[in-house]
Legacy VTK file of the C-alpha trace (Angstrom):
# vtk DataFile Version 3.0
C-alpha trace
ASCII
DATASET POLYDATA
POINTS 121 float
-42.596 -12.567 21.437
-41.420 -13.145 24.567
-44.390 -15.701 25.769
-44.823 -17.204 22.595
-45.774 -21.095 22.452
-43.429 -23.051 20.337
-45.001 -26.062 19.003
-42.234 -28.741 19.031
-43.695 -32.346 17.686
-46.980 -31.701 18.706
-46.351 -30.243 22.581
-46.180 -26.927 23.320
-43.359 -25.183 24.664
-42.940 -21.651 26.298
-40.111 -19.682 25.257
-38.293 -18.456 28.146
-38.722 -14.600 28.610
-35.569 -12.822 26.483
-34.484 -15.564 23.767
-34.913 -13.884 20.580
-36.462 -15.459 17.426
-32.660 -15.607 16.312
-31.053 -17.678 19.453
-34.222 -20.373 18.662
-33.091 -20.620 14.859
-29.219 -20.696 15.505
-29.575 -23.056 19.000
-32.636 -25.281 16.152
-29.501 -25.262 13.687
-27.089 -26.334 15.912
-29.032 -29.549 16.998
-30.169 -30.315 13.027
-26.382 -30.338 12.736
-25.873 -32.318 15.761
-28.675 -34.905 14.284
-26.390 -35.124 11.178
-23.990 -36.510 13.561
-26.087 -39.132 14.772
-26.528 -40.312 10.731
-23.101 -39.899 10.501
-21.962 -42.008 13.548
-24.646 -45.036 12.278
-22.729 -44.933 9.563
-19.776 -45.643 11.412
-21.158 -48.645 13.341
-22.441 -49.910 9.736
-19.131 -49.628 8.621
-17.695 -51.068 11.393
-20.137 -54.082 10.997
-19.873 -54.542 7.243
-16.023 -54.650 7.392
-15.795 -57.241 10.339
-18.802 -59.547 8.053
-16.560 -58.820 5.259
-13.430 -60.051 7.157
-15.125 -63.123 8.121
-16.263 -63.839 4.490
-12.799 -63.507 3.275
-11.920 -66.152 5.952
-14.105 -68.351 4.485
-12.979 -67.864 0.983
-9.385 -68.308 2.369
-10.725 -72.012 3.813
-12.717 -72.496 0.121
-9.666 -72.128 -1.753
-7.390 -74.300 0.569
-10.275 -76.909 -0.108
-10.287 -76.389 -3.632
-6.753 -77.098 -3.713
-5.717 -73.473 -4.156
-2.951 -73.217 -0.922
-0.810 -70.571 -2.408
-3.750 -68.060 -3.432
-5.367 -68.987 0.161
-2.210 -67.852 1.739
-1.997 -64.372 -0.396
-5.280 -63.816 0.243
-4.897 -64.521 3.912
-1.706 -62.354 3.936
-2.796 -59.798 2.193
-6.587 -59.115 3.131
-7.505 -61.192 6.037
-7.588 -59.142 9.159
-5.900 -55.725 7.954
-6.253 -52.503 9.027
-8.480 -50.589 7.003
-6.357 -47.891 7.994
-2.952 -48.446 8.981
-2.700 -48.963 12.915
-6.417 -48.324 13.474
-9.316 -51.578 13.740
-12.769 -50.332 12.463
-14.152 -49.788 16.252
-11.228 -47.478 16.858
-12.512 -45.238 13.928
-15.622 -45.185 15.679
-14.339 -44.914 19.126
-12.172 -41.902 18.185
-15.389 -40.292 16.424
-16.944 -40.715 19.334
-14.666 -39.420 21.809
-12.870 -36.281 19.677
-16.014 -35.416 17.904
-19.468 -36.436 19.058
-19.157 -36.238 22.322
-17.718 -32.784 22.656
-20.420 -31.487 19.939
-23.034 -33.203 21.722
-21.988 -31.676 25.273
-21.496 -28.198 23.662
-25.271 -28.373 22.028
-26.599 -29.157 25.465
-24.746 -26.148 26.901
-25.861 -23.539 24.659
-29.493 -24.558 25.009
-29.059 -24.456 28.574
-27.558 -21.158 28.847
-28.952 -19.466 26.190
-32.867 -21.138 26.124
-32.899 -22.706 29.483
-33.114 -26.046 28.374
LINES 1 122
121 0 1 2 3 4 5 6 7 8 9 10 11 12 13 14 15 16 17 18 19 20 21 22 23 24 25 26 27 28 29 30 31 32 33 34 35 36 37 38 39 40 41 42 43 44 45 46 47 48 49 50 51 52 53 54 55 56 57 58 59 60 61 62 63 64 65 66 67 68 69 70 71 72 73 74 75 76 77 78 79 80 81 82 83 84 85 86 87 88 89 90 91 92 93 94 95 96 97 98 99 100 101 102 103 104 105 106 107 108 109 110 111 112 113 114 115 116 117 118 119 120
């Protein structure tokens, strides 16, 4: 089985000698998990963008409340919501950066290293 061809996205790849079916399966499972982290990362970027958009919209609401003669309510919204950290001490981009730094990048590096070490890339 060492010289078996593996079909991946319509391209034939020769399996390196000595790489077992279980190793290929394990690396495939790891790669699939990494792809899921890519989706999670995308959701975090979307969260960051949506939260930023909502904050701009809150700013518009504050302005409109003032224009409508509701200065006290505008002040309350401005004080309690506008520019608020979603997690105390963290802006949304810091959450994305922390995910990248502490989880995604190490996972990516490890997956790449294992594929190189166990299946010669």
